[in-house]
VMD Tcl script that builds the backbone (N, CA, C; Angstrom):
set m [mol new atoms 390]
animate dup $m
set s [atomselect $m all]
$s set {name element resname resid chain x y z} {
  {N N UNK 1 A -13.836 -10.400 11.348}
  {CA C UNK 1 A -14.637 -10.365 10.146}
  {C C UNK 1 A -14.727 -8.939 9.597}
  {N N UNK 2 A -14.751 -7.972 10.468}
  {CA C UNK 2 A -14.849 -6.580 10.044}
  {C C UNK 2 A -13.667 -6.171 9.171}
  {N N UNK 3 A -12.457 -6.654 9.489}
  {CA C UNK 3 A -11.274 -6.330 8.691}
  {C C UNK 3 A -11.441 -6.800 7.256}
  {N N UNK 4 A -12.001 -7.972 7.049}
  {CA C UNK 4 A -12.211 -8.488 5.702}
  {C C UNK 4 A -13.142 -7.563 4.933}
  {N N UNK 5 A -14.149 -7.013 5.592}
  {CA C UNK 5 A -15.063 -6.097 4.930}
  {C C UNK 5 A -14.351 -4.837 4.451}
  {N N UNK 6 A -13.367 -4.360 5.201}
  {CA C UNK 6 A -12.585 -3.207 4.767}
  {C C UNK 6 A -11.798 -3.565 3.515}
  {N N UNK 7 A -11.161 -4.735 3.514}
  {CA C UNK 7 A -10.453 -5.201 2.328}
  {C C UNK 7 A -11.403 -5.277 1.149}
  {N N UNK 8 A -12.557 -5.920 1.345}
  {CA C UNK 8 A -13.526 -6.053 0.258}
  {C C UNK 8 A -13.971 -4.690 -0.266}
  {N N UNK 9 A -14.133 -3.734 0.631}
  {CA C UNK 9 A -14.578 -2.405 0.211}
  {C C UNK 9 A -13.602 -1.787 -0.783}
  {N N UNK 10 A -12.309 -1.928 -0.537}
  {CA C UNK 10 A -11.314 -1.377 -1.464}
  {C C UNK 10 A -11.064 -2.303 -2.648}
  {N N UNK 11 A -11.031 -3.610 -2.392}
  {CA C UNK 11 A -10.709 -4.580 -3.435}
  {C C UNK 11 A -11.820 -4.706 -4.471}
  {N N UNK 12 A -13.054 -4.484 -4.050}
  {CA C UNK 12 A -14.189 -4.666 -4.960}
  {C C UNK 12 A -14.989 -3.381 -5.163}
  {N N UNK 13 A -14.539 -2.280 -4.591}
  {CA C UNK 13 A -15.253 -1.013 -4.693}
  {C C UNK 13 A -14.978 -0.308 -6.009}
  {N N UNK 14 A -15.096 0.997 -5.990}
  {CA C UNK 14 A -14.896 1.791 -7.199}
  {C C UNK 14 A -14.180 3.092 -6.847}
  {N N UNK 15 A -13.470 3.616 -7.838}
  {CA C UNK 15 A -12.823 4.915 -7.736}
  {C C UNK 15 A -13.522 5.817 -8.749}
  {N N UNK 16 A -13.993 6.959 -8.302}
  {CA C UNK 16 A -14.712 7.871 -9.182}
  {C C UNK 16 A -13.836 9.066 -9.519}
  {N N UNK 17 A -13.670 9.306 -10.797}
  {CA C UNK 17 A -12.944 10.448 -11.324}
  {C C UNK 17 A -13.927 11.273 -12.152}
  {N N UNK 18 A -13.612 12.540 -12.446}
  {CA C UNK 18 A -14.560 13.360 -13.207}
  {C C UNK 18 A -14.971 12.745 -14.549}
  {N N UNK 19 A -14.046 12.044 -15.202}
  {CA C UNK 19 A -14.327 11.541 -16.544}
  {C C UNK 19 A -14.488 10.032 -16.647}
  {N N UNK 20 A -14.363 9.317 -15.519}
  {CA C UNK 20 A -14.492 7.862 -15.584}
  {C C UNK 20 A -14.610 7.247 -14.206}
  {N N UNK 21 A -14.935 5.967 -14.200}
  {CA C UNK 21 A -15.016 5.182 -12.967}
  {C C UNK 21 A -14.098 3.980 -13.123}
  {N N UNK 22 A -13.300 3.709 -12.094}
  {CA C UNK 22 A -12.412 2.556 -12.104}
  {C C UNK 22 A -13.014 1.508 -11.170}
  {N N UNK 23 A -13.355 0.347 -11.706}
  {CA C UNK 23 A -13.882 -0.746 -10.891}
  {C C UNK 23 A -12.701 -1.526 -10.324}
  {N N UNK 24 A -12.538 -1.450 -9.034}
  {CA C UNK 24 A -11.382 -2.064 -8.384}
  {C C UNK 24 A -11.266 -3.557 -8.666}
  {N N UNK 25 A -12.392 -4.247 -8.710}
  {CA C UNK 25 A -12.368 -5.698 -8.923}
  {C C UNK 25 A -11.774 -6.058 -10.286}
  {N N UNK 26 A -11.833 -5.151 -11.247}
  {CA C UNK 26 A -11.297 -5.421 -12.584}
  {C C UNK 26 A -9.795 -5.149 -12.686}
  {N N UNK 27 A -9.234 -4.502 -11.677}
  {CA C UNK 27 A -7.797 -4.228 -11.678}
  {C C UNK 27 A -7.072 -5.445 -11.103}
  {N N UNK 28 A -6.025 -5.912 -11.749}
  {CA C UNK 28 A -5.376 -7.159 -11.300}
  {C C UNK 28 A -4.411 -6.945 -10.131}
  {N N UNK 29 A -4.317 -7.957 -9.288}
  {CA C UNK 29 A -3.233 -8.047 -8.320}
  {C C UNK 29 A -2.013 -8.558 -9.079}
  {N N UNK 30 A -0.829 -8.062 -8.743}
  {CA C UNK 30 A 0.386 -8.583 -9.364}
  {C C UNK 30 A 1.505 -8.639 -8.335}
  {N N UNK 31 A 2.394 -9.600 -8.529}
  {CA C UNK 31 A 3.547 -9.808 -7.640}
  {C C UNK 31 A 4.522 -8.641 -7.805}
  {N N UNK 32 A 5.010 -8.110 -6.694}
  {CA C UNK 32 A 6.058 -7.094 -6.771}
  {C C UNK 32 A 7.269 -7.722 -7.458}
  {N N UNK 33 A 7.914 -7.004 -8.379}
  {CA C UNK 33 A 9.009 -7.614 -9.137}
  {C C UNK 33 A 10.236 -8.003 -8.310}
  {N N UNK 34 A 10.409 -7.435 -7.119}
  {CA C UNK 34 A 11.610 -7.713 -6.327}
  {C C UNK 34 A 11.349 -8.435 -5.016}
  {N N UNK 35 A 10.150 -8.318 -4.457}
  {CA C UNK 35 A 9.908 -8.803 -3.101}
  {C C UNK 35 A 8.944 -9.980 -3.089}
  {N N UNK 36 A 9.433 -11.122 -2.631}
  {CA C UNK 36 A 8.619 -12.332 -2.529}
  {C C UNK 36 A 7.478 -12.115 -1.534}
  {N N UNK 37 A 6.283 -12.535 -1.921}
  {CA C UNK 37 A 5.136 -12.455 -1.023}
  {C C UNK 37 A 4.526 -11.078 -0.894}
  {N N UNK 38 A 4.884 -10.153 -1.790}
  {CA C UNK 38 A 4.319 -8.799 -1.784}
  {C C UNK 38 A 3.560 -8.606 -3.094}
  {N N UNK 39 A 2.268 -8.261 -2.968}
  {CA C UNK 39 A 1.404 -8.098 -4.130}
  {C C UNK 39 A 0.787 -6.716 -4.139}
  {N N UNK 40 A 0.580 -6.186 -5.340}
  {CA C UNK 40 A 0.070 -4.829 -5.507}
  {C C UNK 40 A -1.163 -4.829 -6.398}
  {N N UNK 41 A -2.028 -3.868 -6.163}
  {CA C UNK 41 A -3.160 -3.592 -7.045}
  {C C UNK 41 A -3.205 -2.086 -7.216}
  {N N UNK 42 A -2.995 -1.607 -8.441}
  {CA C UNK 42 A -2.994 -0.166 -8.726}
  {C C UNK 42 A -4.431 0.309 -8.863}
  {N N UNK 43 A -4.885 1.151 -7.925}
  {CA C UNK 43 A -6.240 1.678 -7.996}
  {C C UNK 43 A -6.293 2.994 -8.759}
  {N N UNK 44 A -5.328 3.866 -8.533}
  {CA C UNK 44 A -5.197 5.118 -9.289}
  {C C UNK 44 A -3.722 5.312 -9.586}
  {N N UNK 45 A -3.396 5.521 -10.846}
  {CA C UNK 45 A -2.005 5.707 -11.248}
  {C C UNK 45 A -1.759 7.166 -11.619}
  {N N UNK 46 A -0.504 7.491 -11.852}
  {CA C UNK 46 A -0.151 8.840 -12.285}
  {C C UNK 46 A -0.817 9.225 -13.594}
  {N N UNK 47 A -1.182 8.240 -14.386}
  {CA C UNK 47 A -1.881 8.504 -15.657}
  {C C UNK 47 A -3.205 9.226 -15.400}
  {N N UNK 48 A -3.927 8.792 -14.375}
  {CA C UNK 48 A -5.223 9.414 -14.062}
  {C C UNK 48 A -5.092 10.765 -13.367}
  {N N UNK 49 A -3.942 11.038 -12.739}
  {CA C UNK 49 A -3.803 12.263 -11.937}
  {C C UNK 49 A -2.787 13.249 -12.507}
  {N N UNK 50 A -2.327 12.998 -13.725}
  {CA C UNK 50 A -1.305 13.872 -14.307}
  {C C UNK 50 A -0.001 13.822 -13.526}
  {N N UNK 51 A 0.248 12.684 -12.853}
  {CA C UNK 51 A 1.477 12.519 -12.086}
  {C C UNK 51 A 1.425 13.082 -10.679}
  {N N UNK 52 A 0.291 13.656 -10.282}
  {CA C UNK 52 A 0.196 14.296 -8.966}
  {C C UNK 52 A 0.279 13.285 -7.820}
  {N N UNK 53 A -0.416 12.151 -7.946}
  {CA C UNK 53 A -0.382 11.129 -6.904}
  {C C UNK 53 A -0.839 9.807 -7.495}
  {N N UNK 54 A -0.597 8.729 -6.746}
  {CA C UNK 54 A -1.119 7.411 -7.093}
  {C C UNK 54 A -1.460 6.699 -5.796}
  {N N UNK 55 A -2.384 5.721 -5.894}
  {CA C UNK 55 A -2.608 4.890 -4.716}
  {C C UNK 55 A -2.889 3.459 -5.108}
  {N N UNK 56 A -2.470 2.574 -4.180}
  {CA C UNK 56 A -2.369 1.160 -4.471}
  {C C UNK 56 A -2.733 0.352 -3.234}
  {N N UNK 57 A -3.346 -0.804 -3.452}
  {CA C UNK 57 A -3.472 -1.772 -2.375}
  {C C UNK 57 A -2.181 -2.581 -2.345}
  {N N UNK 58 A -1.716 -2.894 -1.151}
  {CA C UNK 58 A -0.498 -3.687 -0.978}
  {C C UNK 58 A -0.834 -4.826 -0.030}
  {N N UNK 59 A -0.540 -6.053 -0.467}
  {CA C UNK 59 A -0.750 -7.221 0.376}
  {C C UNK 59 A 0.619 -7.845 0.638}
  {N N UNK 60 A 0.946 -8.016 1.913}
  {CA C UNK 60 A 2.209 -8.648 2.299}
  {C C UNK 60 A 1.841 -9.958 2.986}
  {N N UNK 61 A 2.263 -11.063 2.383}
  {CA C UNK 61 A 1.952 -12.367 2.956}
  {C C UNK 61 A 2.680 -12.564 4.279}
  {N N UNK 62 A 2.094 -13.382 5.117}
  {CA C UNK 62 A 2.692 -13.789 6.397}
  {C C UNK 62 A 4.142 -14.218 6.160}
  {N N UNK 63 A 5.037 -13.781 7.052}
  {CA C UNK 63 A 6.470 -14.088 7.011}
  {C C UNK 63 A 7.201 -13.492 5.813}
  {N N UNK 64 A 6.620 -12.458 5.192}
  {CA C UNK 64 A 7.273 -11.758 4.081}
  {C C UNK 64 A 7.386 -10.279 4.437}
  {N N UNK 65 A 8.131 -9.533 3.600}
  {CA C UNK 65 A 8.273 -8.105 3.902}
  {C C UNK 65 A 8.547 -7.280 2.660}
  {N N UNK 66 A 8.162 -6.006 2.776}
  {CA C UNK 66 A 8.573 -4.985 1.833}
  {C C UNK 66 A 9.963 -4.595 2.324}
  {N N UNK 67 A 10.974 -5.039 1.612}
  {CA C UNK 67 A 12.368 -4.882 2.058}
  {C C UNK 67 A 12.761 -3.411 2.207}
  {N N UNK 68 A 13.832 -3.174 2.930}
  {CA C UNK 68 A 14.352 -1.828 3.145}
  {C C UNK 68 A 14.509 -1.099 1.808}
  {N N UNK 69 A 13.899 0.087 1.727}
  {CA C UNK 69 A 13.960 0.893 0.515}
  {C C UNK 69 A 13.599 2.340 0.851}
  {N N UNK 70 A 13.753 3.205 -0.116}
  {CA C UNK 70 A 13.277 4.575 0.013}
  {C C UNK 70 A 12.724 5.012 -1.334}
  {N N UNK 71 A 12.095 6.172 -1.343}
  {CA C UNK 71 A 11.579 6.772 -2.572}
  {C C UNK 71 A 12.256 8.126 -2.708}
  {N N UNK 72 A 12.955 8.317 -3.813}
  {CA C UNK 72 A 13.727 9.549 -3.995}
  {C C UNK 72 A 12.882 10.806 -3.929}
  {N N UNK 73 A 11.722 10.778 -4.594}
  {CA C UNK 73 A 10.935 12.013 -4.713}
  {C C UNK 73 A 9.542 11.927 -4.110}
  {N N UNK 74 A 9.084 10.742 -3.722}
  {CA C UNK 74 A 7.709 10.594 -3.245}
  {C C UNK 74 A 7.594 10.628 -1.734}
  {N N UNK 75 A 6.546 11.315 -1.273}
  {CA C UNK 75 A 6.022 11.106 0.065}
  {C C UNK 75 A 5.153 9.868 -0.028}
  {N N UNK 76 A 5.162 9.030 1.015}
  {CA C UNK 76 A 4.327 7.839 1.029}
  {C C UNK 76 A 3.479 7.841 2.292}
  {N N UNK 77 A 2.178 7.654 2.109}
  {CA C UNK 77 A 1.253 7.558 3.232}
  {C C UNK 77 A 0.592 6.195 3.142}
  {N N UNK 78 A 0.594 5.444 4.244}
  {CA C UNK 78 A -0.006 4.118 4.290}
  {C C UNK 78 A -1.041 4.043 5.400}
  {N N UNK 79 A -2.139 3.359 5.095}
  {CA C UNK 79 A -3.174 3.074 6.076}
  {C C UNK 79 A -3.275 1.558 6.194}
  {N N UNK 80 A -3.235 1.042 7.408}
  {CA C UNK 80 A -3.327 -0.398 7.637}
  {C C UNK 80 A -4.805 -0.782 7.591}
  {N N UNK 81 A -5.168 -1.594 6.595}
  {CA C UNK 81 A -6.554 -2.017 6.421}
  {C C UNK 81 A -6.841 -3.337 7.117}
  {N N UNK 82 A -5.838 -4.197 7.233}
  {CA C UNK 82 A -6.056 -5.496 7.863}
  {C C UNK 82 A -4.748 -6.168 8.214}
  {N N UNK 83 A -4.818 -7.060 9.180}
  {CA C UNK 83 A -3.639 -7.796 9.602}
  {C C UNK 83 A -2.803 -7.023 10.609}
  {N N UNK 84 A -1.648 -7.599 10.920}
  {CA C UNK 84 A -0.717 -6.979 11.864}
  {C C UNK 84 A 0.684 -7.120 11.296}
  {N N UNK 85 A 1.548 -6.195 11.667}
  {CA C UNK 85 A 2.918 -6.251 11.192}
  {C C UNK 85 A 3.802 -5.281 11.935}
  {N N UNK 86 A 4.960 -5.035 11.349}
  {CA C UNK 86 A 5.948 -4.140 11.947}
  {C C UNK 86 A 6.436 -3.193 10.866}
  {N N UNK 87 A 6.543 -1.922 11.227}
  {CA C UNK 87 A 7.058 -0.881 10.346}
  {C C UNK 87 A 8.369 -0.391 10.936}
  {N N UNK 88 A 9.420 -0.419 10.138}
  {CA C UNK 88 A 10.713 0.083 10.568}
  {C C UNK 88 A 11.012 1.339 9.761}
  {N N UNK 89 A 11.036 2.473 10.432}
  {CA C UNK 89 A 11.301 3.774 9.824}
  {C C UNK 89 A 12.674 4.210 10.309}
  {N N UNK 90 A 13.674 4.015 9.433}
  {CA C UNK 90 A 15.070 4.170 9.803}
  {C C UNK 90 A 15.333 3.313 11.032}
  {N N UNK 91 A 15.545 3.884 12.223}
  {CA C UNK 91 A 15.839 3.089 13.413}
  {C C UNK 91 A 14.647 2.923 14.354}
  {N N UNK 92 A 13.495 3.444 13.981}
  {CA C UNK 92 A 12.310 3.366 14.835}
  {C C UNK 92 A 11.423 2.212 14.389}
  {N N UNK 93 A 11.037 1.327 15.339}
  {CA C UNK 93 A 10.172 0.193 15.053}
  {C C UNK 93 A 8.785 0.434 15.633}
  {N N UNK 94 A 7.743 0.246 14.800}
  {CA C UNK 94 A 6.361 0.484 15.206}
  {C C UNK 94 A 5.529 -0.753 14.878}
  {N N UNK 95 A 4.751 -1.234 15.853}
  {CA C UNK 95 A 3.813 -2.327 15.589}
  {C C UNK 95 A 2.626 -1.776 14.819}
  {N N UNK 96 A 2.184 -2.526 13.795}
  {CA C UNK 96 A 1.085 -2.078 12.942}
  {C C UNK 96 A -0.171 -2.892 13.209}
  {N N UNK 97 A -1.305 -2.213 13.332}
  {CA C UNK 97 A -2.616 -2.837 13.462}
  {C C UNK 97 A -3.596 -2.028 12.607}
  {N N UNK 98 A -4.732 -2.612 12.253}
  {CA C UNK 98 A -5.694 -1.896 11.429}
  {C C UNK 98 A -6.079 -0.539 12.023}
  {N N UNK 99 A -6.190 0.439 11.131}
  {CA C UNK 99 A -6.552 1.795 11.526}
  {C C UNK 99 A -5.368 2.719 11.696}
  {N N UNK 100 A -4.174 2.152 11.883}
  {CA C UNK 100 A -2.991 2.996 12.005}
  {C C UNK 100 A -2.538 3.467 10.627}
  {N N UNK 101 A -1.833 4.592 10.628}
  {CA C UNK 101 A -1.248 5.102 9.397}
  {C C UNK 101 A 0.199 5.465 9.665}
  {N N UNK 102 A 0.981 5.535 8.600}
  {CA C UNK 102 A 2.340 6.045 8.729}
  {C C UNK 102 A 2.710 6.816 7.479}
  {N N UNK 103 A 3.574 7.793 7.676}
  {CA C UNK 103 A 4.018 8.670 6.592}
  {C C UNK 103 A 5.531 8.568 6.482}
  {N N UNK 104 A 6.010 8.401 5.239}
  {CA C UNK 104 A 7.440 8.312 4.993}
  {C C UNK 104 A 7.848 9.409 4.016}
  {N N UNK 105 A 8.709 10.343 4.454}
  {CA C UNK 105 A 9.172 11.403 3.559}
  {C C UNK 105 A 10.124 10.867 2.488}
  {N N UNK 106 A 10.325 11.612 1.414}
  {CA C UNK 106 A 11.288 11.207 0.386}
  {C C UNK 106 A 12.669 10.969 0.993}
  {N N UNK 107 A 13.346 9.933 0.498}
  {CA C UNK 107 A 14.713 9.653 0.910}
  {C C UNK 107 A 14.874 8.943 2.237}
  {N N UNK 108 A 13.778 8.635 2.939}
  {CA C UNK 108 A 13.857 7.983 4.240}
  {C C UNK 108 A 13.645 6.480 4.064}
  {N N UNK 109 A 14.590 5.695 4.534}
  {CA C UNK 109 A 14.510 4.236 4.406}
  {C C UNK 109 A 13.451 3.666 5.336}
  {N N UNK 110 A 12.743 2.648 4.827}
  {CA C UNK 110 A 11.697 2.006 5.616}
  {C C UNK 110 A 11.475 0.573 5.143}
  {N N UNK 111 A 10.915 -0.237 6.057}
  {CA C UNK 111 A 10.622 -1.652 5.823}
  {C C UNK 111 A 9.269 -1.953 6.446}
  {N N UNK 112 A 8.484 -2.826 5.799}
  {CA C UNK 112 A 7.206 -3.268 6.352}
  {C C UNK 112 A 7.223 -4.792 6.373}
  {N N UNK 113 A 6.992 -5.378 7.541}
  {CA C UNK 113 A 7.045 -6.835 7.703}
  {C C UNK 113 A 5.716 -7.371 8.218}
  {N N UNK 114 A 5.332 -8.539 7.695}
  {CA C UNK 114 A 4.140 -9.253 8.171}
  {C C UNK 114 A 4.636 -10.556 8.789}
  {N N UNK 115 A 4.816 -10.567 10.093}
  {CA C UNK 115 A 5.424 -11.729 10.738}
  {C C UNK 115 A 4.456 -12.883 10.971}
  {N N UNK 116 A 3.275 -12.614 11.531}
  {CA C UNK 116 A 2.407 -13.696 11.989}
  {C C UNK 116 A 1.118 -13.852 11.176}
  {N N UNK 117 A 0.817 -12.893 10.321}
  {CA C UNK 117 A -0.381 -12.968 9.474}
  {C C UNK 117 A -0.215 -12.015 8.308}
  {N N UNK 118 A -1.037 -12.209 7.271}
  {CA C UNK 118 A -0.989 -11.312 6.122}
  {C C UNK 118 A -1.302 -9.885 6.570}
  {N N UNK 119 A -0.753 -8.927 5.842}
  {CA C UNK 119 A -0.935 -7.510 6.143}
  {C C UNK 119 A -1.451 -6.836 4.889}
  {N N UNK 120 A -2.464 -5.985 5.029}
  {CA C UNK 120 A -3.016 -5.267 3.891}
  {C C UNK 120 A -2.949 -3.772 4.157}
  {N N UNK 121 A -2.404 -3.033 3.183}
  {CA C UNK 121 A -2.254 -1.592 3.314}
  {C C UNK 121 A -2.839 -0.874 2.105}
  {N N UNK 122 A -3.238 0.363 2.305}
  {CA C UNK 122 A -3.547 1.281 1.218}
  {C C UNK 122 A -2.386 2.268 1.197}
  {N N UNK 123 A -1.649 2.316 0.086}
  {CA C UNK 123 A -0.452 3.152 -0.024}
  {C C UNK 123 A -0.702 4.281 -1.017}
  {N N UNK 124 A -0.457 5.518 -0.584}
  {CA C UNK 124 A -0.624 6.704 -1.428}
  {C C UNK 124 A 0.749 7.342 -1.616}
  {N N UNK 125 A 1.074 7.697 -2.856}
  {CA C UNK 125 A 2.355 8.304 -3.196}
  {C C UNK 125 A 2.146 9.669 -3.829}
  {N N UNK 126 A 2.890 10.682 -3.331}
  {CA C UNK 126 A 2.828 12.041 -3.855}
  {C C UNK 126 A 4.258 12.514 -4.082}
  {N N UNK 127 A 4.647 12.848 -5.337}
  {CA C UNK 127 A 3.913 12.618 -6.579}
  {C C UNK 127 A 3.772 11.124 -6.867}
  {N N UNK 128 A 3.069 10.818 -7.939}
  {CA C UNK 128 A 2.760 9.426 -8.289}
  {C C UNK 128 A 4.012 8.594 -8.515}
  {N N UNK 129 A 3.895 7.293 -8.220}
  {CA C UNK 129 A 4.936 6.369 -8.631}
  {C C UNK 129 A 4.926 6.295 -10.155}
  {N N UNK 130 A 6.063 6.094 -10.723}
  {CA C UNK 130 A 6.139 6.038 -12.188}
  {C C UNK 130 A 5.833 4.645 -12.675}
}
mol reanalyze $m
mol bondsrecalc $m
mol representation Tube
mol addrep $m
């Protein structure tokens, strides 16, 4: 039950910026354009940070995955908020559980899989995703 509260905190919380407040609940979840069963919610975009960084909630449905990919210019930091899964960083495989984090440098291929249950992550990109 505690894991759901962490999800609710980010999904229904707020982001405070010097000139405005973003109500997370008003931001829509949307299907990733390429990956089945992967949904995103943009909490802070490059528009709010002048391109410095962005962060997003990512939900990966059970038996789905964020397919092998890399980011040319972004560092990516992820925090596991709920669920369990597997992170493949090039040839290294890591089991994911809530509270763990992982960092992916630019140009490094990685995959995130949710085999037995949904997986929820907070993903931060520096510089921001476009």
